[in-house]
DRENMI-492262 format. One line per field, with one value per residue: y, z, x of N, C-alpha, C, O in turn. Coordinates in steps of 0.1 Angstrom, whole numbers. Each point is the difference from the previous one (the first is absolute). Layout:
BEGIN
n_py = c(Y | ...)
n_pz = c(Z | ...)
n_px = c(X | ...)
ca_py = c(Y | ...)
ca_pz = c(Z | ...)
ca_px = c(X | ...)
c_py = c(Y | ...)
c_pz = c(Z | ...)
c_px = c(X | ...)
o_py = c(Y | ...)
o_pz = c(Z | ...)
o_px = c(X | ...)
***
This chain:
BEGIN
n_py = c(-326 | 21 | -19 | 13 | -7 | -4 | 11 | 25 | 9 | 0 | 14 | 19 | -6 | 7 | 23 | -3 | -23 | -10 | 1 | -19 | -14 | 5 | -9 | -17 | 6 | -7 | 1 | -9 | -24 | -11 | -9 | -14 | -20 | -11 | -5 | -21 | -16 | -2 | 7 | -10 | -22 | -11 | 2 | -17 | -15 | 1 | -3 | -21 | -13 | -1 | -10 | -21 | 23 | -11 | -11 | 13 | -21 | -13 | 15 | -26 | 15 | -18 | 14 | -15 | 1 | -6 | 0 | 18 | -4 | 7 | -12 | -16 | 9 | 8 | -16 | -9 | 6 | -18 | -14 | 21 | 18 | -23 | 21 | -22 | 14 | -21 | 7 | 2 | -14 | 0 | 13 | 2 | -16 | 3 | 15 | -9 | -10 | 15 | 15 | -17 | 0 | 11 | -11 | -1 | -21 | 0 | -6 | -23 | 20 | -19 | 15 | -17 | 16 | 3 | 4 | -10 | -24 | -5 | -8 | 8 | -16 | -3 | 19 | 12 | -5 | -21 | 11 | -21 | 5 | -16 | 11 | 23 | 19 | -12 | -1 | 19 | -14 | -9 | 16 | 5 | -18 | -10 | 13 | -5 | -18 | -5 | 9 | -18 | -17 | 14 | -8 | -8 | -22 | 12 | -22 | 12 | -20 | 5 | -19 | -4 | 10 | -23 | 13 | 8 | 14 | 15 | 9 | 12 | 22 | 18 | 1 | 10 | 21 | 20 | 2 | 9 | 22 | 6 | 3 | 11 | 1 | 4 | 10 | 4 | 22 | 10 | 1 | -20 | 2 | 13 | -9 | -15 | 10 | 7 | -16 | -7 | 10 | -10 | -9 | -23 | 11 | -22 | 12 | -17 | 13 | -16 | -15 | -9 | 13 | -2 | 13 | -13 | 23 | -11 | 24 | -13 | -8)
n_pz = c(-223 | 6 | 6 | -18 | -22 | 23 | 5 | 6 | 16 | 15 | 11 | 9 | 20 | 3 | -2 | 4 | 4 | 18 | 17 | 6 | 13 | 20 | 4 | 14 | -10 | 16 | 22 | -23 | 6 | 5 | -19 | -19 | -2 | 7 | -24 | -10 | 6 | -18 | -4 | 20 | -3 | -10 | 15 | 15 | -10 | -2 | 14 | 2 | -11 | 2 | 17 | -6 | 0 | -12 | -16 | -15 | 2 | -1 | 14 | 2 | 10 | 1 | 0 | 12 | 2 | 24 | -17 | 14 | 4 | 21 | 14 | 0 | 9 | 22 | 16 | 4 | 19 | 9 | 12 | 8 | 13 | -4 | 14 | 4 | 7 | 15 | 9 | -21 | 19 | 5 | 12 | 22 | 11 | 9 | 18 | 20 | 11 | 12 | 21 | 14 | 10 | 21 | 12 | 19 | -5 | -23 | -8 | 2 | 11 | 6 | 5 | 13 | -2 | 22 | -15 | 15 | 2 | -17 | 8 | -6 | -14 | 6 | -9 | 3 | -20 | -1 | 8 | 8 | -4 | -8 | 1 | 0 | -11 | -20 | -3 | -12 | 16 | -4 | -5 | 21 | 9 | -3 | 13 | 20 | 2 | -3 | 20 | 15 | -8 | 9 | 6 | -19 | 1 | 6 | -2 | 1 | 5 | -5 | 17 | -14 | 19 | 0 | -4 | -23 | -15 | 8 | -4 | -18 | -2 | 6 | -10 | -17 | 6 | -1 | -15 | -22 | -2 | 8 | -18 | 19 | 1 | -8 | 15 | -21 | 6 | -13 | 11 | 1 | -17 | -5 | 11 | -8 | -13 | 7 | 8 | -20 | -5 | -2 | -20 | -5 | -14 | -7 | 4 | -10 | -4 | 19 | -18 | -11 | -19 | 9 | -18 | 10 | 0 | 7 | 9 | 2 | -22)
n_px = c(554 | 1 | -14 | 6 | 4 | -2 | -18 | 0 | 13 | -14 | -12 | 9 | -8 | -24 | 0 | 25 | -5 | -8 | 16 | 12 | -10 | 6 | 18 | 0 | 17 | 14 | -6 | 2 | 3 | 21 | 12 | -5 | -1 | 18 | 4 | -10 | 11 | 11 | -23 | -8 | -10 | -18 | -21 | -7 | -9 | -22 | -17 | 0 | -9 | -24 | -2 | -5 | -7 | 15 | 0 | -4 | 13 | -21 | -5 | -1 | -17 | 6 | -14 | 12 | 22 | -6 | -17 | 2 | -27 | -6 | 1 | -17 | -19 | -3 | -2 | -18 | -8 | 12 | -17 | 9 | -7 | -1 | -7 | 1 | -12 | 9 | -23 | -6 | 4 | -22 | -13 | 6 | -11 | -17 | 2 | 6 | -17 | -8 | 3 | 1 | -21 | 2 | 10 | -12 | 0 | 9 | -15 | 6 | -10 | 5 | -17 | 13 | -19 | 7 | -16 | -15 | -4 | -15 | 19 | -18 | 1 | -21 | 6 | -21 | 11 | 4 | -20 | 1 | -23 | 8 | -19 | 7 | -6 | 0 | 24 | -4 | 5 | 18 | -13 | -12 | -4 | -20 | -15 | -3 | -10 | -24 | -14 | -1 | -15 | -17 | -22 | 10 | 6 | -19 | 5 | -21 | 5 | -23 | -1 | -11 | 1 | -6 | -18 | -4 | 6 | -16 | -23 | -1 | 8 | -13 | -21 | 3 | -4 | -10 | -11 | -1 | 7 | -21 | -13 | 12 | -19 | 21 | -13 | -1 | 13 | -15 | -18 | -17 | -13 | -19 | -17 | -11 | -14 | -18 | -13 | -7 | -19 | -20 | 7 | -1 | -16 | 0 | -16 | 8 | -20 | -3 | -7 | 18 | 8 | 20 | 2 | 16 | -1 | 19 | -2 | 23 | -6)
ca_py = c(13 | 0 | 1 | 8 | -11 | -15 | -8 | 1 | -8 | -12 | -4 | -1 | -8 | -10 | 1 | 6 | -4 | 6 | 17 | 4 | -3 | 11 | 10 | -8 | 1 | -11 | -7 | 9 | 1 | 8 | 16 | 7 | -2 | 10 | 12 | 3 | -1 | 10 | 10 | 12 | -4 | 8 | 16 | 7 | -7 | 11 | 11 | 0 | 1 | 15 | 12 | -5 | 0 | -10 | -12 | -5 | 1 | 5 | -9 | 0 | -8 | -7 | -3 | -12 | -3 | -13 | -11 | 7 | 3 | 15 | -2 | -6 | 10 | 8 | -7 | -2 | 15 | 7 | 6 | -5 | -12 | 2 | -8 | -3 | -1 | -4 | -6 | -13 | -3 | -9 | 12 | 5 | -10 | -1 | 10 | -5 | -11 | 6 | 5 | -8 | -6 | 11 | 3 | 8 | -3 | 9 | 15 | -1 | -7 | -5 | -2 | -2 | 6 | 12 | 9 | 10 | -4 | -6 | 10 | 3 | 9 | 12 | 6 | -6 | 7 | -6 | -7 | -4 | -4 | -4 | -9 | -4 | 7 | -8 | -11 | 9 | 5 | 16 | 2 | 12 | -4 | -3 | 10 | 7 | -7 | 6 | 13 | -2 | -5 | 11 | -4 | 9 | -7 | -13 | -4 | -11 | -1 | 2 | 0 | 7 | -8 | 4 | -10 | -14 | -4 | -1 | -13 | -12 | -3 | -4 | -16 | -7 | -2 | -1 | -13 | -12 | -2 | 6 | 11 | 10 | 12 | 15 | 13 | 16 | 10 | 9 | 12 | -5 | -3 | 12 | 2 | -8 | 4 | 15 | -2 | -8 | 12 | -3 | 12 | 1 | -13 | 1 | -11 | -5 | -6 | -11 | -4 | -8 | 1 | 11 | -3 | 12 | 3 | 10 | -3 | 7 | 7)
ca_pz = c(-8 | 7 | -10 | 6 | -4 | -2 | -4 | -18 | -2 | -2 | -14 | -14 | -4 | -5 | -10 | -10 | -12 | -3 | -2 | -15 | -13 | -2 | -8 | -10 | -13 | -5 | 2 | -8 | 4 | 13 | 1 | -6 | 9 | 9 | -7 | 1 | 15 | 9 | -9 | 5 | 1 | -14 | -3 | 6 | -8 | -12 | 4 | 6 | -12 | -5 | 9 | 4 | -13 | -10 | 4 | -10 | 7 | 11 | 12 | 2 | 10 | -1 | 15 | 1 | -15 | -5 | -7 | -7 | -12 | -3 | 0 | -9 | -10 | 2 | -9 | -16 | -8 | 0 | 14 | 4 | 10 | 5 | 13 | 7 | 15 | 2 | 12 | 0 | -9 | -10 | -12 | -4 | -9 | -14 | -7 | -6 | -12 | -11 | -6 | -6 | -13 | -11 | -5 | 4 | 12 | 5 | 3 | 13 | 13 | 11 | 17 | 9 | 12 | 2 | -4 | 10 | 10 | -6 | -2 | -13 | -2 | -17 | -3 | -11 | -10 | 2 | 12 | -4 | 10 | -8 | 8 | 10 | 13 | 4 | 10 | 10 | 8 | 5 | -13 | 0 | -2 | -12 | -7 | 3 | -6 | -16 | -5 | 5 | -11 | -8 | -11 | -9 | 0 | 9 | -6 | 11 | 0 | 11 | 0 | 4 | 7 | -3 | 11 | -7 | -3 | 14 | 4 | -8 | 3 | 12 | 0 | -10 | 6 | 14 | 7 | -4 | 2 | 13 | -2 | 3 | -16 | 4 | -11 | -3 | -3 | -3 | 10 | 5 | -6 | -1 | 11 | 3 | -8 | 9 | 12 | -4 | -6 | -14 | -3 | -8 | 1 | -6 | 6 | -11 | 8 | -10 | 7 | 12 | 3 | -1 | -7 | 5 | -6 | 8 | -1 | 7 | -4)
ca_px = c(-8 | -11 | -7 | -14 | -7 | 7 | -8 | 5 | 11 | -1 | -8 | 7 | 13 | -6 | -5 | 5 | -3 | -16 | 1 | 7 | -10 | -10 | 11 | 4 | -4 | 3 | -15 | -10 | -17 | -5 | 5 | -13 | -11 | 3 | -2 | -14 | -4 | 13 | 6 | 9 | 17 | 8 | 4 | 15 | 14 | 3 | 2 | 12 | 7 | -4 | 5 | 15 | 8 | 6 | 1 | 12 | 7 | -2 | 2 | -12 | -2 | -13 | -5 | -10 | 1 | -6 | 5 | 9 | -1 | 2 | 14 | 6 | -5 | 11 | 13 | -4 | -2 | 12 | 4 | 13 | 1 | -14 | 2 | -11 | 1 | -13 | 2 | -2 | 12 | -3 | -1 | 13 | 5 | -9 | 5 | 13 | 0 | -9 | 10 | 7 | -8 | -6 | 13 | 4 | 7 | 11 | -8 | -12 | 4 | -13 | 3 | -9 | 2 | -7 | 4 | 4 | 11 | 12 | 9 | 3 | 11 | 2 | -12 | -6 | -6 | -17 | -6 | -15 | -5 | -13 | -7 | 9 | -7 | -9 | 5 | 9 | -8 | 8 | 5 | 9 | 10 | 3 | 0 | 14 | 9 | 1 | 5 | 11 | 5 | 1 | -4 | -5 | -16 | -4 | -15 | -7 | -14 | -4 | -12 | -10 | -12 | -15 | -7 | -3 | 13 | 7 | -8 | 3 | 12 | -2 | -1 | 9 | 13 | 1 | -9 | 6 | 11 | 6 | 9 | -6 | 2 | 0 | -4 | 8 | -6 | 9 | 7 | 13 | 13 | 9 | 7 | 13 | 11 | 6 | 7 | 11 | 7 | -1 | 1 | -12 | -9 | -12 | -10 | -11 | -9 | -6 | -12 | 5 | 12 | 6 | 9 | 7 | 14 | 3 | 16 | 6 | 9)
c_py = c(-2 | 3 | 7 | -6 | -11 | -8 | 0 | -7 | -15 | -2 | 3 | -9 | -16 | 1 | 5 | -3 | 7 | 14 | 4 | 1 | 16 | 9 | -10 | -2 | -15 | -7 | 10 | 3 | 5 | 16 | 8 | -1 | 13 | 16 | 5 | 2 | 10 | 10 | 11 | -4 | 6 | 11 | 6 | -5 | 10 | 14 | 0 | 0 | 16 | 7 | -2 | 3 | 10 | -13 | -7 | 7 | 7 | -12 | 2 | -10 | -6 | -3 | -7 | -9 | -12 | -9 | 10 | 6 | 14 | 2 | -5 | 8 | 9 | -3 | -1 | 15 | 9 | 5 | -7 | -12 | 1 | -12 | -5 | -5 | -4 | -10 | -16 | -8 | -10 | 11 | 3 | -12 | -2 | 12 | -1 | -9 | 7 | 7 | -7 | -7 | 15 | 5 | 14 | 1 | 8 | 15 | 1 | -8 | -1 | -3 | -3 | 7 | 12 | 11 | 16 | 0 | 0 | 10 | 2 | 10 | 10 | 5 | -6 | 8 | -2 | -8 | -3 | -9 | -4 | -14 | -4 | 5 | -6 | -6 | 7 | 9 | 16 | 1 | 13 | -5 | -3 | 10 | 9 | -10 | 2 | 13 | 2 | 0 | 10 | -5 | 12 | -3 | -9 | 0 | -10 | 1 | -1 | -5 | 9 | -4 | 4 | -14 | -15 | -5 | -3 | -14 | -12 | -5 | -4 | -17 | -5 | 1 | 1 | -13 | -13 | -3 | 8 | 12 | 14 | 11 | 14 | 9 | 13 | 6 | 10 | 6 | -8 | -2 | 12 | 3 | -6 | 3 | 12 | -5 | -7 | 12 | -2 | 15 | 7 | -13 | 3 | -14 | -2 | -11 | -7 | -2 | -9 | 4 | 16 | -3 | 14 | -2 | 12 | -3 | 13 | 10 | 3)
c_pz = c(6 | -11 | 6 | -1 | -5 | -9 | -16 | -2 | 0 | -12 | -15 | 0 | -3 | -15 | -11 | -13 | -3 | -1 | -15 | -12 | -2 | -10 | -12 | -12 | -4 | -2 | -6 | 4 | 16 | -1 | -4 | 16 | 11 | -5 | 7 | 14 | 10 | -6 | 7 | 3 | -13 | -2 | 8 | -6 | -11 | 8 | 9 | -12 | -9 | 10 | 4 | -12 | 7 | 8 | -5 | 12 | 16 | 11 | 5 | 14 | -1 | 17 | -2 | -15 | -4 | -8 | -12 | -16 | -4 | 2 | -12 | -17 | -1 | -7 | -15 | -7 | 3 | 11 | 3 | 10 | 9 | 12 | 1 | 13 | 2 | 12 | -2 | -11 | -10 | -11 | -4 | -8 | -12 | -9 | -6 | -12 | -13 | -7 | -9 | -12 | -11 | -4 | 6 | 18 | 5 | 3 | 10 | 11 | 8 | 12 | 7 | 10 | 0 | -7 | 9 | 5 | -11 | -4 | -13 | -3 | -13 | -1 | -14 | -6 | 2 | 9 | -5 | 14 | -5 | 9 | 13 | 14 | 5 | 13 | 12 | 9 | 5 | -13 | 0 | 2 | -15 | -9 | 1 | -3 | -12 | -2 | 2 | -12 | -11 | -18 | -9 | -2 | 10 | -6 | 10 | -1 | 14 | -3 | 4 | 4 | -9 | 7 | -5 | 1 | 17 | 6 | -7 | 4 | 17 | 1 | -6 | 7 | 17 | 5 | -5 | -1 | 10 | -5 | -3 | -12 | 5 | -12 | 4 | -2 | -8 | 10 | 6 | -7 | -1 | 13 | 1 | -12 | 4 | 9 | -5 | -9 | -14 | -6 | -11 | 3 | -8 | 3 | -8 | 9 | -12 | 8 | 16 | 6 | -1 | -6 | 2 | -11 | 6 | -2 | 9 | -7 | -15)
c_px = c(-16 | -11 | -14 | -10 | 2 | -10 | 1 | 12 | -3 | -10 | 7 | 15 | -5 | -3 | 3 | -3 | -12 | 1 | 6 | -9 | -8 | 11 | 5 | -5 | 1 | -13 | -8 | -12 | -1 | 4 | -13 | -9 | 6 | 1 | -14 | -5 | 8 | 6 | 7 | 15 | 6 | 0 | 10 | 12 | 1 | 3 | 16 | 9 | 2 | 6 | 15 | 11 | 11 | 2 | 16 | 12 | -2 | 2 | -11 | -3 | -16 | -4 | -13 | -1 | -6 | 8 | 9 | -2 | 3 | 17 | 7 | -2 | 7 | 14 | 1 | -1 | 12 | 6 | 15 | -3 | -14 | -1 | -14 | -2 | -14 | 2 | -4 | 11 | -3 | 0 | 13 | 7 | -5 | 4 | 12 | 0 | -8 | 13 | 10 | -5 | -1 | 15 | 3 | 6 | 11 | -4 | -12 | 7 | -12 | 5 | -12 | 2 | -11 | 2 | 7 | 12 | 13 | 9 | 3 | 15 | 3 | -13 | -6 | -7 | -16 | 1 | -12 | -3 | -15 | -6 | 5 | -7 | -12 | 0 | 6 | -8 | 6 | 8 | 13 | 18 | 8 | 2 | 13 | 12 | 4 | 6 | 16 | 10 | 2 | -2 | -5 | -14 | -3 | -14 | -4 | -17 | -5 | -15 | -11 | -13 | -11 | -7 | 0 | 15 | 11 | -4 | 8 | 13 | 1 | 0 | 10 | 13 | -1 | -10 | 6 | 13 | 10 | 12 | -9 | 3 | -4 | -3 | 2 | -12 | 8 | 4 | 12 | 11 | 6 | 5 | 14 | 9 | 3 | 8 | 12 | 11 | 1 | 0 | -12 | -8 | -13 | -7 | -12 | -10 | -4 | -11 | 3 | 12 | 2 | 14 | 10 | 13 | 4 | 18 | 7 | 8 | -7)
o_py = c(-11 | 9 | -3 | 0 | -4 | -9 | -9 | -8 | -6 | -7 | -7 | 0 | -9 | -10 | 4 | 10 | 8 | 6 | 9 | 6 | 3 | 8 | 4 | -4 | -3 | -4 | 9 | 10 | 7 | 9 | 10 | 10 | 10 | 8 | 10 | 9 | 4 | 2 | 9 | 7 | 7 | 6 | 10 | 6 | 4 | 7 | 11 | 8 | 5 | 11 | 9 | -9 | 9 | 1 | -8 | 12 | 8 | -11 | 11 | -11 | 9 | -9 | 4 | -3 | -3 | -3 | -6 | 3 | 3 | 8 | 5 | -2 | 2 | 6 | 3 | 2 | 12 | 8 | -11 | -12 | 11 | -12 | 10 | -11 | 6 | -7 | -7 | 4 | -5 | -2 | 1 | 3 | -2 | -2 | 4 | 1 | -5 | -3 | 6 | -3 | -1 | 9 | 7 | 10 | 3 | 8 | 10 | -10 | 10 | -7 | 5 | -2 | 3 | 5 | 8 | 10 | 2 | 9 | -3 | 10 | 4 | -8 | -8 | 6 | 10 | -9 | 8 | -6 | 7 | -9 | -11 | -7 | 3 | -2 | -5 | 10 | 10 | -7 | 2 | 9 | 3 | -1 | 6 | 6 | 3 | 2 | 8 | 6 | -2 | 2 | 8 | 9 | -9 | 10 | -9 | 9 | -3 | 5 | 6 | -7 | 12 | -10 | -9 | -9 | -7 | -9 | -11 | -11 | -10 | -6 | -9 | -10 | -10 | -6 | -9 | -12 | 0 | 3 | 0 | 3 | 3 | -1 | 3 | -6 | -1 | 3 | 5 | -2 | 0 | 6 | 5 | -4 | 2 | 6 | 0 | -1 | 4 | 10 | 11 | -10 | 11 | -11 | 8 | -10 | 3 | 5 | 1 | -4 | 7 | -8 | 11 | -11 | 10 | -10 | 10 | 8 | 8)
o_pz = c(-1 | -8 | 9 | 9 | -11 | -6 | -8 | -10 | -8 | -10 | -9 | -10 | -2 | -6 | -7 | -8 | -9 | -8 | -7 | -10 | -11 | -6 | -12 | -1 | -10 | -12 | 8 | -1 | 4 | 7 | 7 | 6 | 0 | 9 | 6 | 3 | 12 | -1 | -5 | 2 | 0 | -7 | -3 | 3 | -4 | -4 | 1 | 1 | -3 | -6 | 4 | -5 | 8 | 12 | 7 | 3 | 6 | -2 | 2 | 1 | -1 | 5 | -6 | -6 | -12 | 4 | -11 | -7 | -11 | -7 | -5 | -9 | -11 | -10 | -7 | -11 | -3 | 0 | -3 | -2 | 5 | -1 | -2 | 2 | -5 | 2 | 10 | -12 | -7 | -11 | -12 | -8 | -9 | -12 | -12 | -9 | -11 | -11 | -10 | -10 | -13 | -8 | -7 | 7 | 12 | 6 | 3 | 0 | 0 | 3 | -2 | 7 | -9 | 5 | -4 | 2 | 4 | -6 | -3 | 6 | -6 | 4 | -7 | 6 | 1 | 1 | -7 | 6 | 2 | 3 | 5 | 10 | 10 | 7 | 10 | -4 | 4 | -3 | -8 | -4 | -3 | -10 | -9 | -3 | -5 | -9 | -6 | -2 | -9 | -8 | 6 | -1 | 2 | -1 | 4 | -2 | 9 | -8 | 10 | -8 | -4 | 4 | 8 | 7 | 1 | 3 | 6 | 3 | 3 | 4 | 8 | 0 | 6 | 11 | 8 | 1 | 1 | 7 | -9 | -4 | 5 | -11 | 11 | -4 | 4 | -1 | 2 | 5 | 1 | 1 | 4 | 2 | -1 | 1 | 8 | 0 | -5 | 7 | -1 | 6 | 0 | -1 | 2 | 5 | -12 | 11 | 10 | 12 | -5 | 7 | -4 | -3 | 0 | -5 | 3 | 6 | -8)
o_px = c(-6 | 2 | -7 | -8 | 1 | 5 | 0 | 0 | 7 | 3 | -1 | 8 | 8 | -2 | -9 | 1 | -1 | -7 | -2 | 1 | -5 | -6 | 1 | -12 | -6 | -2 | -5 | -7 | -10 | -3 | -3 | -3 | -7 | -1 | -1 | -7 | -2 | 13 | 6 | 10 | 11 | 9 | 7 | 10 | 11 | 10 | 6 | 9 | 11 | 4 | 8 | 7 | -3 | 1 | 7 | -2 | 8 | 3 | -5 | 7 | -9 | 7 | -10 | -10 | -1 | 11 | 3 | 10 | 4 | 5 | 10 | 8 | 6 | 5 | 9 | 3 | 0 | 10 | 2 | 2 | -5 | 3 | -8 | 6 | -10 | 11 | 2 | 3 | 9 | 6 | 3 | 9 | 7 | 1 | 3 | 8 | 1 | 4 | 4 | 8 | -1 | 0 | 7 | 2 | 1 | 8 | -6 | 6 | -8 | 9 | -10 | 10 | -7 | 10 | 8 | 7 | 11 | -5 | 12 | 4 | 9 | -9 | 7 | -9 | -8 | 9 | -6 | 8 | -9 | 7 | 0 | 0 | -5 | -11 | 4 | -6 | -7 | 10 | 9 | 8 | 11 | 7 | 6 | 10 | 11 | 9 | 6 | 10 | 8 | 8 | -7 | -8 | 7 | -7 | 8 | -7 | 9 | -7 | 2 | -6 | -2 | 6 | 1 | 2 | 10 | 8 | 3 | 3 | 6 | 9 | 4 | 7 | 4 | 4 | 3 | 3 | 12 | 10 | -9 | 11 | -11 | 5 | 1 | -10 | 12 | 12 | 12 | 11 | 12 | 11 | 10 | 12 | 11 | 11 | 9 | 12 | 11 | -3 | -4 | 4 | -5 | 5 | -9 | 5 | 0 | -2 | -7 | 2 | -8 | 6 | -4 | 5 | -7 | 6 | -7 | 7 | 6)
***
């Protein structure tokens, strides 16, 4: 598997516990702190489950699933089968253990691979990619792969460049961790949607991000 952003893969392979604390309710104090400091993450979480209805009985693909919190929440809300895919082996292992602990392992499958090249043998009702495109330089193949899966709902987040936030992220990720971060404009997202053949879409602009809800049917 060829990695487009090897620095990101190596970083996320080291930090599943730290990353999981952003979503986990088990550590109440850290959860409350993160709710204050990282509002954008929780906003996209709410956006996802508001737009992806109905969940009951649906098949779901979670691209860049990380520690599996979105995948597991879909399963808890009644999704029939959830596939999480990520390029960091430690994240995938962590996801499996959390799904087992939450009692939804029977409806969750976690794969360590590249979403563009992986040969999926089914279509999906829902596809999500949250916090994924930050690390993708060439997003067009991902859009085309998602469109080929014919989802009713495709929800994704895209970082929007602002000077102060962009500078902070450049220092924190590029300089310190060696991870390049990529930004998007509304026009770029719309061009990729058209080229991939999506039937409809809605883009919601936030101070630091674009939230996308699109579909092929």
